[in-house]
C-alpha positions in Angstrom: 93.0 -186.4 68.1 93.4 -185.6 71.8 96.1 -183.1 71.0 93.8 -181.3 68.6 90.9 -181.0 71.1 93.4 -179.8 73.7 94.6 -177.1 71.2 91.0 -175.8 70.8 90.3 -175.8 74.5 93.6 -174.1 75.3 94.2 -171.8 72.4 90.8 -171.2 70.8 87.8 -170.9 73.1 84.2 -170.9 72.0 84.1 -167.1 71.7 87.1 -167.1 69.4 85.6 -169.8 67.3 82.4 -167.9 67.1 84.1 -164.7 66.1 86.1 -166.4 63.4 83.0 -168.1 62.1 81.2 -164.8 62.2 83.9 -163.2 60.2 83.7 -165.9 57.6 80.0 -165.4 57.4 80.5 -161.6 57.0 83.1 -162.1 54.2 80.7 -164.5 52.5 78.0 -161.9 52.6 80.4 -159.3 51.1 81.2 -161.7 48.3 77.5 -162.4 47.7 76.7 -158.8 47.4 79.6 -158.1 45.1 78.4 -161.0 42.9 75.0 -159.4 42.7 76.6 -156.2 41.6 78.8 -158.0 39.1 75.8 -159.7 37.5 74.1 -156.3 37.3 77.0 -155.0 35.3 76.3 -157.6 32.6 73.1 -155.7 31.7 74.2 -152.2 32.6 77.7 -152.1 31.4 79.9 -150.3 33.9 83.6 -151.2 33.6 84.5 -149.7 37.0 81.7 -151.5 38.8 82.7 -154.7 37.1 86.3 -154.5 38.5 85.1 -153.2 41.9 82.9 -156.2 42.2 85.6 -158.6 41.1 88.1 -157.1 43.5 85.5 -157.3 46.4 84.9 -161.0 45.6 88.6 -161.8 45.5 89.3 -159.7 48.7 86.5 -161.5 50.6 87.7 -164.9 49.4 91.3 -163.9 50.4 90.1 -162.9 53.9 88.4 -166.3 54.4 91.4 -168.0 53.1 93.7 -166.3 55.6 91.4 -167.4 58.4 91.4 -171.0 57.3 95.0 -171.1 56.0 96.9 -168.6 58.1 100.1 -167.1 56.7 101.9 -166.9 60.0 103.2 -170.2 61.3 102.1 -169.5 64.9 98.4 -169.6 63.7 98.9 -172.7 61.5 97.3 -175.1 64.0 94.3 -172.9 64.5 93.7 -173.0 60.7 93.9 -176.8 60.7 91.4 -177.0 63.6 89.0 -174.6 62.0 89.1 -176.5 58.7 88.3 -179.7 60.6 85.5 -178.1 62.5 84.0 -176.6 59.3 84.7 -179.7 57.2 86.9 -177.7 54.7 89.1 -179.9 52.5 92.7 -178.8 51.8 91.9 -178.7 48.0 89.1 -176.2 48.5 89.2 -173.4 45.9 89.6 -170.9 48.8 93.0 -172.4 49.7 94.5 -170.9 46.5 95.6 -167.3 46.9 97.9 -167.1 43.8 95.3 -165.7 41.6 94.1 -163.0 44.0 97.7 -162.0 44.6 98.5 -161.7 40.9 95.3 -160.0 40.1 95.3 -157.2 42.6 97.4 -157.5 45.7 100.8 -157.8 44.0 99.8 -156.5 40.6 102.6 -153.9 40.6 105.2 -156.7 40.9 103.6 -158.6 38.0 103.9 -155.4 35.8 107.6 -155.1 36.8 108.2 -158.8 36.0 106.5 -158.5 32.7 108.7 -155.7 31.5 111.8 -157.4 32.9 111.2 -160.6 30.9 109.6 -159.4 27.7 110.6 -156.8 25.2 107.0 -156.1 24.2 105.4 -152.8 24.7 102.0 -154.4 24.1 100.0 -154.6 27.3 96.2 -155.2 27.3 94.6 -154.9 30.7 91.1 -155.1 32.2 89.8 -156.7 29.0 86.1 -157.6 28.9 85.4 -161.1 27.5 89.0 -161.6 26.4 88.6 -165.1 25.2 86.1 -163.9 22.7 88.6 -161.8 20.9 90.3 -164.7 19.1 88.9 -167.1 16.6 89.5 -169.9 19.1 87.2 -169.2 22.0 89.4 -171.1 24.5 92.5 -169.0 23.7 93.2 -165.8 25.6 95.1 -163.3 23.6 98.8 -163.3 24.4 99.1 -159.8 25.7 95.9 -159.9 27.9 97.0 -159.4 31.5 93.7 -159.1 33.4 90.3 -159.9 31.9 86.8 -160.8 32.8 84.6 -163.2 30.7 81.0 -162.5 31.6 79.8 -165.5 29.5 81.4 -168.1 31.8 82.0 -165.8 34.8 85.7 -166.3 34.8 88.7 -164.0 35.3 92.0 -164.3 33.6 95.5 -163.3 34.5 97.8 -163.8 31.5 97.5 -167.5 30.8 95.6 -168.5 34.0 91.8 -168.7 34.4 89.8 -168.6 37.6 86.2 -169.6 37.4 84.4 -167.4 39.9 81.4 -169.8 40.1 83.6 -172.5 41.7 85.0 -170.0 44.2 81.6 -168.6 45.0 80.2 -172.1 45.5 82.9 -172.8 48.0 82.1 -169.6 49.8 78.4 -170.3 49.9 78.9 -173.8 51.2 81.1 -172.4 54.0 78.7 -169.6 54.7 75.9 -172.1 55.3 78.0 -173.8 57.9 78.8 -170.5 59.6 75.5 -168.9 59.1 74.2 -169.1 62.7 77.1 -166.9 63.8 
């Protein structure tokens, strides 16, 4: 424990901590505003605004994730210390970036991989309420690549589902800790 406190004093001073907490609070506000826009699209159907809002939520979550779980090894300890200070568990939904990467950041690579590994020319993308298009409501059609289900506020990428409410709850909890910054 002494080493950890030494790290904070030596490598992350109070101003740095405040700045990073402030950035987390800013990203949480961006996610919240994007969520409000997303909810509005349920009544005023706007496909572009739906996907803009989802992308904003995922980008804000990704930015928070990078602060708490840095990609570069030289910042790894800082992430550990910030997670301890903010009481963020390693299994927090924000720790998982796989979905965000597949959904938008590395989408081009997922398209390439799809066509390398399948002979199908069927490609359904940006589906709205994709799980409702089959007789079995829990099943996502085989060729749906990205989709949004407004009934349970989830997004799908192929056979994976991310429940946005779980992600947004994690963001809200973190924002309340960082709020004063």
